[in-house]
N, C-alpha and C positions, 0 to 999 in steps of 0.2 A: 504494499499500500504506500503510495507516494505522500510526501509531506508537502502541503500546499506552500508553506513558508519557504522551504528549500527550493521548490520549483520556482517561486517568484524570485528568490535571490539569484538563482541560476540564470534567470532571464535578464536580470540587471547586469551581471558581470560577463555574460556571453551574448549581449544584444547585438543587433545588426549595426547599431551606431559605431561599433568598434571596427567596422570595415567601410564606413561611410566616407565620401570625399567632401562632405560639407564641413564647414568650419565649426569646430566644437570648442576651441580654446584660443584665446588671444593673450599673449604675455610678452612684454619687452618688445612690442612692435612686430612680433612674429605671429602669423596665424597657423594654427595646427588643426588638421582634420581629425575626425574620429579614427580614421585608420592609422594616422601617425601616433595617436595616443595608444591605440590598440597594440601597435607594433612595439612601443616602448614597454607596455605591460607584459607583452610576451618575453621580452628580453629579461625582465625581472623575474617572471615565472621560471624561465629556463635557468637562471642563476641560482634560484632557490633549490630547485630540484637537483641541480648538479651537485650541491653540497649535502644532499639527503634532506628529506622533509623536515622543515624547521617549524616549530610551533609558534615562536615569536620572532618576527623579523623587524629590524629597525631600518626604515627607509629614510636615508639622509640625502637631502638635495637642496641646493641654493635656489632651485626653481620650483615654483608651485606645481607646474605640470609634472616634474619629476616625483614629487610627493603623491600627487593624484594618481598617475599611472602606476607608481610604485604600490599604492594601495590596491589598485585593481589587480596587478600581477600577484601580489601576495595573497589576496582573497582566492584567486584561481588556483593557487598552490595549497590552499587550505590553512594558511597561516594567519596569525594575528598581526595586523599591520600597525606599526608604531611610526607615524610620520614625524620627521624632525627637520626643520629648516635651519639647523645648526644652532638652535636656541635651547635645547634640552641640556640639563646639567648631568654630572656624573651620578648624583643622587636620584635623578629621574630614571636613568637607566638601571640603577640598582633596584628600583621598584619593579621593573618589568623583566629584567635579566634576558635580553634578546639572545637567541641561538645563533643569529647571523645578522651582520650589518651590511647593508647595500648602499653604496654611494652612487646616486643616480643623476645623470645630467641629460637634460633635454637639449633642444637646439638642432641645428642642421646635422650634426654628427653625434647622436645620442650614445651614451656609454653607461655600463653598469658594472661596478667593481665590488666584489664580495669579500668580506673579512669574517672569519669565524673566530670567536674568543677561545682561548686555550681551555683545556679541561673537558670533562664530560658534560653533555647537555642534561638539563633537567628533564624529568619525565614529561612526555607529551600531554598526558592527561591531567597535569597540574592545573591547567586552565580549561574550563568546560568547552565543548566543541562549539557551542553557539557564539562564543566571543570572537569578534572579528577585528576589533580596533581598540584603541585606548584614548580616552580624553585625559588631559591634565588640568586639574583645578589651578586657579591663579594663586592660591595660597593667601588670599586677602583675609580670610577668616580662620586661619591656622596654617599648619604645615601643608605644603603642596602634596597632592595625592594623585594616584593613577587610577582611573575609573574604567572598568571593563564594559565596553559597548558591544552589544550583540547584534546579529543581523536582524532580529526582530525589532530592536530599537530603531535601526535605520529604516527598515521598511515602514514602520509606523510613521516616521517623519516624512518619508517620501510620499506617503498616501494621505497626509493630513490636509483636509480640504480647507481649513481655515487659513492655510498659508499659501493657497493657490492665488497667483496673479497672472492673468493672461493678457498680454498686450498692453499691460500697464493700466488696465481698466478694473472695474469691480470683479471680484472673484466669480460672480455668477454669470459673467459675460461668456457666451460661447462663441466658437468659430474664430477665435483670435489665434495669431501665431504664438508659439511657445515663447516663454520669457527669455530675455537676455539679461543676465545678472552681472552687475559689477561686483568683483570680488576684492575685499579688503582683508579678510581674515587670514591669519596664519594657520598652518596645519595642525598646531597643537591647541588652538582655540576652538571651542565647540561650535562657533558660528561657521566654521569650515563646512560642516555637513550641510547647512542651509545654502551657504554661498555656492558651493561647488557640486557636491554629490546630489543633493535634491534637485538642483537645476538640471543636471545632465540626465538623472533618472527619469525626469518628467519631460524630456525632449528638448530642453533649452541649451543655451551655450553660455560660456563663461568668459568675461572680459577682466583680466586682472589689472587692478588699478595701482599706480605707484603709491607709496606710503604718503601720507599727508605731510610728513616732514621732508620728503624727497622732491616730488614734483606734482603738487596738487593742481597746478595750472594745466597739466596734460589731460585732466579729467574731461573738460568740456568737449575737446575734440573726439575723445573715445566715446563719449555719450552720444554725440552726433553721428559718428561714423558707424557705430554698431547698434544704435538704438537701444541703449541700456534702459530697461524699464523698471529694474528693482535694485536697491542697494541697501545692505545691512552695515550700519556703522555703530560702534560703541557710543554711548551718550556723550562722552567727553570729546570724541572726534567730531560728532555732529555739531556740538557747541563751537568748536574751533572753526570749523568750515563755515557755519552759518554767520558767524561774527566777522570772520576775516575775508572769505571769498565765497559768498552765497551763490555766485553765478556758476560755481563749479557743480552744484547739485540742482540748480534751478530747473533743468529740463528732465530730471529723472522723476517719473510719475509716482513711484512708491519708495518712500524712505522708511526703513525699519530700524528702531533703536533697540540696543540690547547691552547686556554686560553690566550696566550700572543704571542708577536711577535717572530717568529722563526728566529734566527739570522744566517747569512751566516757563521760566524765563527764556530758555532756549527756544521753545515752541513759539512764544510770542515774537521773538526776534526773527524767527523764520518767516512768520507771516508778515511782519513789518518789512522784511527784505523782499517781499513779493513771491515767496514760494507758495505755490497753490496746489502742490501734489498731495498725495495721501501720506499720512504719518501714522505709523503703527508702533506702539510701545510693546515690546516683548519682554517676558520675564521667564526665568527658569534656571535652576541650578545646573551645574555641569553634570551632576549625578543624574540628571534626567535627559541626557543626550544633547539637547539644544534649548528647547523652551517648553513651557507648560501652560503659559497664559498669554493672552494678547488683548490689546485695547486699541481700537481704531479711533484716532482723535477726530472730532468734528471741527469744522473750520471756525466755528464760534465758541470754542471751548473756554469756559470761564471758571471752573472750579479751582481751588487753591493748589491742588496737587494732582498730577496726572496718574490715574489708576494703572495698576498692572492688568486689570480687567478680569476676564473669565477664562476658565480652562479651554485649551485648544481641543478641537475635535479629537476624541480618543483618550483625553486626560480626565481624571477625576481628582477631586480635592476633598479634604477633611480639614476643618478648623478646630484645633485642639487647644483646650484651656492650658496655657503655660503655667499657671499658678503664680506668676509674677510678671512684671512688666507694666506698660501703660494700661489705663483702664480701657475696657472693651476690646483690647487687642487679643488676637488669637494666633497660635503658631500654625503655619501652613504646612500641611502634609499632602504630598502629591502621590497619586496612584496611577497604575496602568502601564501600557506597553512602552511609553517613553522612558520609564524609570529603568536605569542601567542595572547591570547584574550585581556590581559591588566594587570594592577596592582591591587592587593588586599590590602586593609588596613582596620583595625578594622573589619575584617570578611566579607567585602563586596567588590565588584568590583567597583573601584573608577575611573578608566581611561581605556579607550579602545584604542587599536592600530588600528586605522582605517584612511583611507584617506577620502577626502570630499565625495567620491562616496560610502563610506561604505565598502570598500574592505580592507582586512588585509594589513597593511602597517606600517613600523616603521622607524623613522628617527634615524639613529645609532649615529649621532654626530662624526663619524669618517671621516677624510678626506682621499681621495684616488686620485691616478692618473693612467690613463691607460698607460701601457708600449707599446713598439712597436709591441707586439703580441696580443693586446687587453686584456691582463690580468691586473688586478688591483693591484696597489702597495700602501701599507698603507703609508700615508703621515702625520699622526698626528691626533689630535682631535680638534674640534672647541673650546673646553675648555682646550686645551692643553698648552695655554700660562699662565704663572704664573708671578706675579709681584715680582721682586727683588729690594729692595730699591727704589720702585716707577717705575721701568723700566720693560717693558714687555719682557719676554724670552720665545721663542719657545722651549719647552723641547724636543719635538720630533726631531727637527732639531739639537739640541745640542747632544743628544743621538746618532744620526746617524753619525754626524761628528766625535765624539770620537770613535765610533765603527769601523771606517775605519783606525784608527791608527795602526801601527805595534805593535804586541804583546797584543793588546786589544781584548778581547773575547766578551765583552758585556758592556752596560752602562745603568744605570737606574738613572733618576733624580727625587727626591722627595723633598717635602717641609712640614714643620710643622709651627707652629706659630712663630718660631724664626729663623729657619735655612732652607736654600735650599742647597741640597747636591747632587753632582754627585758621585754615587757609581760605580766604574769602576772595572770590573772583568778582570784580566789579566792572562797571564800564570805565573806559580810560580816564575820563575826567575825574572820577571819584578817587582815583589813586592818590591824588594830591589834595583832596578836599577834607580838611579837618573835621567838618561837620558829619560827613559820611563815616569817618573812622570813629568819631565819638558815639554815633548810634550803634555801630557794631560792637565797640568795646563795652557799652553799657549792657547789651544783651548778654555778652559773654560773662561779664562780672556777675549777672544774676545766677549763672550756673556755677561758676568758680573763678575767683580772682587769680588763680594759679594757671589759668589757660592763656597761652600766648596767642597773638593775632598777627597775621600777615596778610596784607592786601596784595593780590596779584592780578595781572591782566590776563594770564593764560596759565593753564595747568600743563606741565610736561606729561607726555603719554608714552607708555611702553609700545613695543612692537605690535601687540594685540589690540591696542587702542585704549586700554584702561589707564587711569591716572597713575603716574609714577610717584608713589608716596615716598619712596626712598630718596629720590632726587629732591622732592620738596623739602624733606627734613634735612638733607645735606645742606641745602641752600639756607635753611633756617639757622642751622648751627653755624655756618660761615658768617652770616650777617650778625648773629648774636656775638660772635667773637670780635667783629668789627666794632659793634656798639660798645663792648666792654672796654676797648682800647680808646 
């Protein structure tokens, strides 16, 4: 008796598109056909089988196509694909213990070089057969973790109707050409599955965009040339682009925000800059493949906080009494086929995301409140309180209070072993406005006089697009030393 899920997965990785002469992928000014991607995947598959079946394969490549085709080849060989654009650390590799590392290069003369680590391989059955890939968490709420992604997780994402965008119009529009997606995500960021694999699996094509710190001004030409109709950007990157160069995304009909909280100030600025496309706020932990909730913003949105919305098609939620935290807040627990299998460490599955009945379930640690329309609003984290001079401070509440002040665009509170700092992003004129600073410092004082304040014009971002808190704190410590002298 055949397994429908296995059959569907086989259709994805052995589809006709891997022999097609149509453009499937655009990167660094080069167009690649489906057949070219398929040939690179075949080279990867051959390299794996030449070294004996390997359960876990590290696919390292400076090119996104190398990671993408490497994943395809690894899946065909029955391996778990760990994509790496040369950003994973030694500790990350310790968590997955690859049996084989492949260095993959795309381009006019593609190459695949294999390296096997010394010593015996771990048993193949150390990781369940349904696991096909690994997500790495950002580590922003603790130590970085490796998450086991199953073929069922990816197939559920590929089939989610709430994420359908055809021709840049409403998802219920029929008869449109498949979507062309701009790709910003890195292979270790869970947005990769939405940017690339979901696009290709549903018949679309991928256009890789230069990083916002490299050449954001190349975006409009790519949008016009290839008709990009959908783009997923972390909230911090949307903020930067909307404020500095809104023309770069003005002609993209659908903009999805993810990774961090999407601020009302950013949305207002987008509308003021003339952006009239659709904005969709996505929410979901890395442990749930990509996203679990969505909220499509109306053009006349006026609530104080942008909701994370309602569960995506196929997802379920439970609101759990946390026993502590803000009044009326509940911990969000997500259930269903998007929930990954569990955490990997030292090459084996060490923890499963399951409820007492054995069904896929993950406690997010995020606190939410239903609004008047039954959409969920993010209300902080269970571990969102920090101690400042022995007193507990709710950082989510502080950030929200500051973000409502005039001329404030965003606020992020972070802490190291010595300092707790509110980094407040304002409009440029407010940076040198004493009255704006006084208003901000007055709010901070209400929470704790020991919290420092830094006004900034822009947040530094990491390769995946999230705010780079380490760089922010380094700059704070440097300026503090200057102030002391």
